[in-house]
C-alpha positions in Angstrom: 9.6 -41.9 13.2 11.1 -40.4 10.1 13.6 -37.7 10.5 13.4 -34.9 7.9 16.5 -33.1 6.9 16.3 -29.4 6.7 17.2 -27.7 3.4 18.2 -24.1 4.0 17.5 -23.1 0.4 13.9 -24.2 0.7 11.5 -21.7 2.2 8.2 -23.6 1.8 6.9 -27.1 2.0 6.6 -29.4 -1.0 3.3 -28.7 -2.8 3.1 -25.1 -1.8 4.0 -24.0 -5.4 0.4 -24.4 -6.5 -1.2 -22.4 -3.7 -1.9 -18.7 -4.4 -0.7 -16.2 -1.9 -3.0 -15.8 1.1 -3.5 -12.1 0.6 -2.1 -10.8 -2.7 -0.8 -7.2 -2.4 0.1 -4.6 -5.0 2.4 -1.6 -4.5 0.7 1.8 -5.0 2.1 5.3 -4.6 0.0 7.7 -2.6 0.7 11.3 -3.7 -0.6 14.0 -1.3 -0.6 17.7 -1.3 -2.1 20.5 0.8 -3.9 23.1 -1.3 -5.9 26.0 0.3 -6.4 24.1 3.6 -7.5 20.8 1.9 -5.4 17.7 1.4 -5.7 16.3 -2.1 -4.7 12.6 -2.4 -4.0 10.8 -5.7 -2.9 7.3 -6.3 -0.5 5.8 -8.9 0.3 2.2 -9.6 4.0 1.3 -9.5 3.7 -1.5 -12.0 2.0 0.5 -14.7 3.1 4.0 -13.7 -0.3 5.5 -14.4 -2.6 7.5 -12.2 -5.7 5.8 -10.8 -9.0 7.7 -11.2 -10.0 8.0 -7.6 -9.0 11.2 -5.9 -9.6 11.8 -2.1 -9.9 15.1 -0.3 -9.4 15.5 3.4 -9.5 18.5 5.7 -7.0 17.1 8.2 -3.7 15.4 7.7 -4.6 12.8 10.3 -6.6 11.0 7.6 -3.5 10.7 5.5 -1.6 9.4 8.5 -4.3 6.8 9.1 -3.9 5.6 5.5 -0.2 5.4 5.8 -0.3 3.6 9.2 -2.8 1.0 7.9 -1.4 0.4 4.4 2.2 1.8 4.4 4.7 -0.5 2.8 7.4 0.3 5.4 7.1 1.5 9.0 10.8 1.8 9.8 11.6 4.9 11.9 13.3 6.6 9.0 10.2 6.1 6.8 7.9 7.4 9.5 10.1 10.5 10.0 10.2 11.1 6.2 6.4 10.8 6.1 6.1 13.3 9.0 8.5 15.7 7.2 6.5 15.5 4.0 3.2 16.2 5.8 4.8 19.3 7.5 6.1 20.4 4.0 2.6 20.1 2.6 3.2 17.4 0.0 4.8 14.0 -0.5 4.6 10.5 -1.9 4.6 7.2 0.1 4.3 3.6 -0.9 1.2 1.6 0.1 0.6 -2.1 -0.1 -3.0 -2.6 -1.0 -5.1 -5.7 -1.4 -7.2 -6.5 -4.5 -10.4 -5.1 -3.0 -8.8 -1.7 -2.1 -7.1 -1.5 -5.5 -10.5 -2.2 -7.2 -12.1 0.7 -5.3 -9.2 3.1 -6.4 -9.6 1.9 -10.0 -13.3 2.7 -9.9 -14.4 -0.9 -10.2 -16.3 -2.8 -7.5 -14.9 -6.1 -6.6 -17.0 -9.2 -7.1 -18.5 -10.4 -3.8 -18.3 -14.2 -3.1 
């Protein structure tokens, strides 16, 4: 039996360099604001710093909370408290990690189905 020595600098197995990430993610900013009892939600890419065409409208802040809990980039207690504070104030911005399919919907393009 061959004994393999561990290299602490190596975080993957040999040959993993050619494999694409399992679920590629992209950072997107979700900007939300309460206007006249409706929540307006816009999205902006971090990489290109431009606004995406899709705008969502919700009557209840619970929908925004659902988006944050499902796709939020960080769920540390400080971040959750900051998100709650922003909702109470009526506007805010949070980071989301979206997959390629979700991002394609926000960009107004349908992803190709395989």
